[in-house]
N, C-alpha and C positions, 0 to 999 in steps of 0.2 A: 522501435526498441529505443532500447535506454545508450545515452551518447553517453561511452565512457570515459571521454576527456572532461563530464563536468560530474565524475563520481567525485566523492571528497577527499581519496587518496588513502596512503598506506599509513598512518598516523592512527595509530588504535583509538587517541582520543576524539577522533572524528567518528566513528563507526561504532563504538565500544556499548554505546546507548542500549544495540541490537541486544547483548545479553540481558536485555533488564524485560524484553515485549512477553506481553501476553501469548505471545503466538507462538513463542517457543515450545511450551506444550499441547500445543493442537496439531494436527496433521494440517499439512500443508494443504490440501486439497480443497480446504474448506476456504482459502485465500485465492486462491487459483483454480479456475471453470477449466473444466474438462473440452475436448472439441464438442462442438455445435450442442453447445447446452443453453437451452432457452426457457422462457416462460418463468412456468412456478419451479420449477428447479435454478432457475439462476436466484432468482428471487429468494427462495429459500436460503440457498450457502450465503450470498450477500448477506441476509440477515443476519446469520450465524456468524458471519466472519467480524461484522459491525459490533455483537455484542462482546464479540474479545474484542476487540478495539477499546469500546465503552469503558473499560475495566483496565484499559492499558496505563503503567504509568508515563510510556514515552511515546504517547499519542501524538503531542505537538511534534517531538523530534521525528517521528516516522511519515507525519504528515509534510513535513516541511522539508525532508529527503527524499520523499516522491517525487514530490511538483519540484523542485528545484533539479533532479537530474533525468526529468521526463519518464520515470519508471510508467511503462506500458500495459507491464501485466498485474492483473491482482488487484484485491484490495489494500492498500496500506493508508494507515492512521487514521482509518475509519474511510475511506473514500475510495467510490468503485475507478475503473479505469476511466469511466465514461465522466462520472461526478471532476474528475481531475482534468480532464481534456476542455470541461467547461470553464471550470475556474482558471484554467490557463490561458484559453481563448480571449476570455472576459479582460485578463489583467495585458493581454498584450494589445498596445497601439493600434 
């Protein structure tokens, strides 16, 4: 679960980048898996989400946000939940 104490706060300039996200025109189900999704279905959905992220003008900011707040769900900044967990674990001494 996200740690709300690590969220960027109420200042619009800290989160307004989200208005520029390529994901805003795509159904959120592409980025967040349904219960019990596995195998080929999960891989296909994640591939579609990453295609959207690859053309996103705020990919780097989105990725950093997800890593900073420990976002536990969905594809953010072109990274899946597992990919973010591995990056965070690798950076932790």
